[in-house]
C-alpha positions in Angstrom: 115.3 57.7 63.4 112.2 58.3 61.2 111.8 61.5 59.2 109.1 64.0 58.6 109.6 65.5 55.1 107.9 68.9 54.8 106.9 69.9 51.2 105.7 73.3 50.1 102.7 73.3 47.7 103.5 76.8 46.4 101.1 79.7 46.3 99.0 78.8 43.4 98.8 76.5 40.4 100.7 73.3 39.8 103.0 75.1 37.3 104.7 76.7 40.4 105.4 73.3 41.9 109.1 72.2 41.7 109.7 68.8 40.0 111.2 67.3 43.1 108.2 68.2 45.3 105.9 66.8 42.6 107.7 63.4 42.7 107.8 63.5 46.5 104.0 64.0 46.7 103.4 61.3 44.0 105.6 58.6 45.6 104.6 59.0 49.3 102.3 56.4 50.8 102.0 58.4 54.1 101.1 61.9 52.9 99.4 64.4 55.3 98.3 67.9 54.2 97.6 70.8 56.5 94.5 71.7 54.4 92.8 70.3 51.4 91.9 73.9 50.3 94.7 74.3 47.8 94.7 74.4 43.9 97.7 71.9 43.6 95.9 69.2 45.6 92.8 69.6 43.3 94.9 69.3 40.2 96.9 66.3 41.5 93.8 64.5 42.8 94.3 61.3 40.9 98.1 61.3 41.1 98.8 60.9 44.8 97.5 59.1 47.9 96.6 61.5 50.7 96.5 59.8 54.1 94.7 62.6 55.8 94.3 66.4 56.3 94.0 68.6 59.4 91.0 70.7 58.3 88.9 69.3 61.1 91.4 70.5 63.8 90.8 74.1 62.6 87.1 73.7 63.4 87.9 72.0 66.7 89.8 74.9 68.3 89.1 78.7 68.7 92.8 79.5 69.0 95.3 79.0 66.2 98.1 78.2 68.6 96.3 75.1 69.8 95.6 74.1 66.2 99.3 74.2 65.3 100.3 72.4 68.5 97.8 69.5 67.8 98.9 69.2 64.2 102.5 68.9 65.2 101.7 66.5 67.9 99.8 64.2 65.6 102.6 64.3 63.0 105.1 63.4 65.7 103.0 60.3 66.7 102.7 59.2 63.0 106.5 59.6 62.5 107.0 57.0 65.2 105.5 54.4 62.8 107.7 55.5 59.8 108.6 58.3 57.5 105.9 60.9 56.8 105.4 63.6 54.2 103.7 66.7 55.4 102.5 69.2 52.7 101.8 72.8 53.5 100.7 75.8 51.3 103.4 78.1 50.0 107.0 77.5 51.3 107.4 75.6 54.6 109.6 78.3 56.0 107.3 81.2 55.3 104.4 81.8 57.8 104.1 78.1 58.8 103.9 77.8 62.6 103.5 74.0 62.5 106.9 73.7 60.7 108.6 75.8 63.4 107.2 73.6 66.1 108.4 70.4 64.3 111.9 71.9 63.8 112.0 72.6 67.6 111.1 69.0 68.3 113.8 67.9 65.9 116.4 69.8 67.9 115.5 67.6 70.9 116.4 64.5 68.9 112.9 62.9 69.0 112.5 63.0 65.2 114.3 64.1 62.1 112.7 66.9 60.0 113.7 67.7 56.5 112.4 70.8 54.7 112.0 69.8 51.0 111.3 73.3 49.8 108.6 74.8 47.6 107.7 78.2 46.2 106.7 81.0 48.5 103.8 83.2 47.8 106.3 86.1 48.3 108.1 85.3 45.0 104.9 85.5 43.0 103.7 88.5 45.0 106.9 90.5 44.2 106.4 89.8 40.5 102.7 90.5 40.5 103.1 93.8 42.4 106.3 94.7 40.5 108.2 95.6 43.7 111.9 94.9 44.7 112.3 93.9 48.3 115.8 95.4 48.3 114.1 98.8 48.8 113.0 97.6 52.2 110.4 94.9 53.0 108.4 93.6 55.9 106.3 90.4 56.1 103.9 90.2 59.0 101.0 88.0 60.1 97.6 89.6 59.7 96.4 87.6 62.7 98.9 89.1 65.2 100.2 92.3 63.7 100.4 95.4 66.0 100.7 99.0 64.9 104.1 99.4 66.5 105.5 96.5 64.5 105.4 98.2 61.1 107.8 100.5 59.3 105.5 102.3 56.8 108.5 103.6 54.7 109.0 100.0 53.5 107.0 97.6 51.4 104.7 95.7 53.7 102.9 92.4 53.1 100.5 91.0 55.6 99.8 87.3 55.0 96.9 85.1 56.3 94.2 87.7 55.7 91.7 84.9 54.9 88.4 86.3 56.0 86.5 89.5 56.8 87.0 89.3 60.5 90.8 89.3 60.1 90.6 92.0 57.4 88.5 94.1 59.8 91.0 93.9 62.6 93.8 94.7 60.2 91.9 97.7 58.9 91.3 99.1 62.3 95.0 98.6 63.2 96.3 100.3 60.1 93.8 103.2 60.4 95.5 104.2 63.6 98.6 104.9 61.6 97.4 105.8 58.0 94.6 107.9 56.5 91.3 106.0 56.1 91.6 106.4 52.3 95.2 105.3 51.9 95.4 103.0 48.9 96.4 99.4 49.5 96.3 96.2 47.5 94.4 92.9 48.2 96.4 90.1 46.5 94.9 86.7 46.1 96.6 83.6 44.5 99.5 85.5 43.2 101.3 83.9 40.2 98.4 81.5 39.4 95.8 81.7 36.7 93.4 82.8 39.5 95.6 85.7 40.5 93.6 88.7 41.5 95.0 92.1 42.7 92.5 94.8 43.8 93.5 98.3 44.8 91.2 99.7 47.5 91.1 102.5 50.0 92.1 101.3 53.4 88.6 101.6 54.9 87.2 99.1 52.3 89.7 96.3 53.0 87.1 94.2 54.8 84.5 94.6 52.1 86.4 92.6 49.5 84.7 89.5 48.2 87.9 87.7 47.2 89.3 86.9 50.7 90.6 83.4 51.1 93.5 81.4 52.6 95.6 82.6 49.5 95.0 86.3 50.3 97.5 88.8 51.5 97.5 92.6 51.9 100.2 94.8 50.3 100.8 98.3 51.8 102.9 100.5 49.6 105.6 102.7 51.2 104.4 106.0 52.5 106.0 108.8 50.4 104.3 111.8 52.0 106.3 112.1 55.3 103.6 114.3 56.8 101.4 111.2 57.1 104.0 109.8 59.7 104.4 113.0 61.8 102.6 111.2 64.6 105.3 108.6 65.0 108.1 109.0 67.5 110.8 108.2 65.1 109.6 111.0 62.8 109.6 113.5 65.7 113.1 112.4 66.7 114.3 112.9 63.2 112.9 116.4 63.1 114.8 117.3 66.3 118.0 115.8 65.0 117.6 117.8 61.8 117.1 121.0 63.8 120.3 120.3 65.8 122.3 119.0 62.8 124.3 120.6 60.0 122.1 123.1 58.1 119.6 123.1 61.0 118.4 125.9 63.2 121.0 128.3 64.8 118.9 128.6 68.0 118.5 124.9 68.5 122.2 124.3 67.7 123.4 126.6 70.4 121.2 125.2 73.2 122.7 123.3 76.2 121.3 121.3 79.1 121.3 124.4 81.3 120.0 126.9 78.8 116.9 124.8 78.3 116.0 124.4 82.0 113.8 127.5 82.2 111.8 126.4 79.2 111.3 122.9 80.6 109.9 124.4 83.8 107.8 126.9 81.9 106.3 124.2 79.6 105.5 122.0 82.6 103.6 124.8 84.3 101.7 125.5 81.1 100.7 121.8 80.9 99.5 122.0 84.5 97.4 125.0 83.6 95.9 123.2 80.7 95.1 120.2 82.9 93.5 122.4 85.5 91.4 124.1 82.9 90.2 120.7 81.5 91.2 122.0 78.0 92.0 118.9 76.0 93.2 120.7 72.9 95.5 122.8 75.1 96.7 119.7 76.9 97.7 118.1 73.6 99.7 121.1 72.6 101.4 121.5 76.0 102.2 117.8 76.3 103.9 118.2 72.9 105.9 121.1 74.2 107.0 119.1 77.3 108.0 116.2 75.0 109.9 118.6 72.8 112.0 119.6 75.8 112.7 116.0 76.8 113.7 114.9 73.2 115.8 118.1 72.7 117.7 117.5 75.9 118.3 113.9 74.8 119.5 115.0 71.4 122.0 117.3 73.1 123.2 114.3 75.0 123.6 112.3 71.8 125.3 115.2 70.0 127.8 115.4 72.9 128.3 111.6 73.0 126.9 111.3 76.5 123.7 109.3 76.0 120.8 108.8 73.6 117.0 108.9 73.9 117.1 105.1 73.5 119.0 104.9 76.8 116.5 107.2 78.4 113.6 105.1 77.2 115.3 101.8 78.1 116.1 103.0 81.6 112.5 104.1 82.4 111.1 100.9 80.7 113.3 98.7 82.9 112.4 100.7 86.0 108.6 100.4 85.3 108.8 96.7 84.8 111.1 96.2 87.8 108.9 98.3 90.1 105.6 96.8 89.0 106.0 93.1 89.9 102.3 92.9 90.5 101.8 93.5 86.7 104.9 92.0 85.1 105.9 89.5 87.9 104.4 87.2 90.5 103.7 89.7 93.3 100.2 91.0 94.2 99.0 94.5 95.0 95.3 95.0 95.4 95.4 98.7 96.4 97.3 101.8 95.5 98.8 101.8 99.0 100.3 98.4 98.4 101.7 99.5 95.1 103.5 102.4 96.8 104.8 100.1 99.6 106.2 97.7 97.0 107.7 100.6 95.0 109.6 101.9 98.1 110.8 98.4 99.0 112.1 97.7 95.5 113.9 101.1 95.6 115.8 100.0 98.7 116.6 96.6 97.1 118.0 98.3 94.1 120.9 99.4 96.2 120.7 103.1 95.5 123.7 105.0 96.8 123.2 105.9 100.5 122.2 109.5 101.0 123.3 111.6 104.0 119.7 112.5 104.7 116.2 111.2 103.8 115.5 114.7 102.5 118.3 114.5 99.9 115.9 112.9 97.3 113.6 115.9 97.4 114.5 118.0 94.3 115.9 121.4 95.3 114.2 123.1 92.3 110.6 122.3 93.4 108.3 125.3 94.1 108.4 126.0 97.8 104.8 124.8 98.4 105.4 121.4 96.7 108.8 121.1 98.3 107.3 121.6 101.8 104.8 118.8 101.0 107.6 116.4 99.8 109.9 117.2 102.8 107.1 116.4 105.2 106.3 113.2 103.4 109.9 112.0 103.6 110.1 112.9 107.3 106.8 111.2 108.0 108.1 107.9 106.6 110.8 107.9 109.3 108.1 108.4 111.9 108.6 112.2 112.3 104.9 113.1 112.0 101.7 114.0 113.9 99.7 111.0 115.0 96.4 112.5 113.7 95.2 115.5 111.7 93.8 117.1 114.9 97.3 117.5 116.3 98.4 119.2 113.0 95.4 121.6 113.4 96.7 122.6 116.8 100.0 123.4 115.3 98.3 125.6 112.7 96.5 127.5 115.4 99.8 127.9 117.3 101.6 129.3 114.3 98.7 131.6 113.5 98.9 133.0 117.1 102.6 133.5 116.8 102.1 135.3 113.5 99.5 137.6 114.9 101.7 138.4 117.9 104.6 139.3 115.7 102.3 141.4 113.5 101.1 143.3 116.6 104.5 143.8 118.1 106.4 145.5 115.3 105.8 147.2 111.9 105.6 144.6 109.2 107.8 146.5 106.7 111.1 144.7 106.3 110.2 142.4 109.2 112.2 139.2 108.7 110.7 137.6 111.8 107.2 138.2 110.4 108.2 136.6 107.1 109.5 133.5 109.0 106.3 133.3 111.1 104.2 133.5 108.0 106.4 130.7 106.4 105.8 128.6 109.6 102.1 129.1 109.2 102.1 128.0 105.5 104.3 125.0 106.4 101.8 124.0 109.1 98.9 124.3 106.6 100.8 122.1 104.2 100.8 119.5 107.0 97.0 119.6 107.0 96.9 119.1 103.2 99.1 116.1 103.5 96.8 114.5 106.1 93.9 115.2 103.8 95.8 113.9 100.8 95.5 117.2 99.0 98.5 118.4 96.9 98.9 122.0 98.1 100.4 123.2 94.8 97.4 121.8 93.0 95.0 123.3 95.5 96.5 126.8 95.3 96.7 126.5 91.4 93.0 125.8 91.4 92.3 128.8 93.6 94.6 131.0 91.4 92.6 129.9 88.4 89.3 130.6 90.1 90.5 134.1 91.2 91.7 134.8 87.7 88.3 133.9 86.1 86.3 136.0 88.6 88.5 139.0 88.4 88.5 138.9 84.6 84.7 138.8 84.8 84.8 142.0 86.9 86.9 143.6 84.2 84.6 142.4 81.4 81.5 143.7 83.1 83.1 147.1 83.9 84.0 147.4 80.2 80.5 146.4 79.1 79.0 149.1 81.3 81.7 151.6 80.2 82.9 151.9 83.8 86.5 152.5 84.9 87.7 149.6 87.0 89.6 151.8 89.4 86.5 153.9 90.1 84.2 151.0 91.1 83.3 150.7 94.7 84.1 147.5 96.5 80.4 146.7 96.7 80.1 147.1 92.9 83.1 144.8 92.4 81.7 142.3 94.8 78.4 142.2 92.8 80.3 141.3 89.6 82.4 138.8 91.6 79.2 137.1 92.8 78.0 137.0 89.1 81.2 135.2 88.3 80.6 132.7 91.1 77.1 132.0 89.6 78.6 131.4 86.2 81.0 128.8 87.6 
């Protein structure tokens, strides 16, 4: 079986090249290089016979994945004719996708691949930057890095930042996490006589003139923890500290049940912010709701019951499982199809059988929302009006029954009157369901509208030095209409 010998050219000058690699390059009569753009190849120009390079393939494709696949394929074909030496920048096992493809092929027994070694740019970078990776280190590809991949409390090196377009994408990604003026280092040809290290604020990363295939970006660890307060892990650590030894006595004594009222309260405050279209208030209230969720999960962790990781994993699995039209091979062109798929998948999940279809409606829902959900569940089993007009007839029937009860007896402490009024509301909820109006949302909007208009009446009375209680209904109505105009 023929062999592909993979040699690393190092990160810079020939002085970095191991003697064994030097002899391998000199002695090979079938030497291929990934790119001719490397200082060692320039210095050894008269000492070796290069059969070919793959620079043209880079110009041929728009996607790097296709470049790497074609290079590996060509080398496999050449290896059928005899042993081949393949030279790559740096170390073959650091940021070399073609090497990984060749190693995968070797596992299938089609060719033998031997990694001859070389010096990685990381060795020279650690020395040039005077950092010790034992403190925590990450290496990532500038071409594919995503904001969630990085731990900013460690040393971070992004390799393959070879031009301004790549640098610009990296800058935008990092500025989602770090201040625009956070200081980073552009490192080029580390360890060679052409070594260049430039410290720049993050927003200037793509303005550097020294970007090349030997350039990487170093991001020092973040020391000011306030810069990372936006990250979930930081928030989780804050909650853990509040509940932990030396934390907050109030947080430490909370239980699942003691926090229920706060969770409900914060949800309603968020709904109010949404109804008001108040973005700043929404941000604050969403944070308060998130606090309740994470605090509940921390209690679960403290008591050895579950962790926030299990909460997130469970909902992540559910979202993927119930959206096969996004993560699988099913299709759903409309929201109605999505809901139908969702319900079908729920049945397939083998949920424990309930005594009633209505058991899945939370008992703690506000009465108006609960009525809406109860009707929806019953409707799925076919217990429903055929059309909205029939539901309107039921509203009129319930209104007549309410009026009859109101006429027949005094309304003080009249339980039958209360029931008839409940029946009327329930019938009106049916109408909202047919019209696809969430009754709780509709009433909340009306509450907000009433609040705005009544406060305007109070404000105008105060401006005119009038006592609210002494205004006539006509005067109040005039201010009310002013408020309507302001809306």
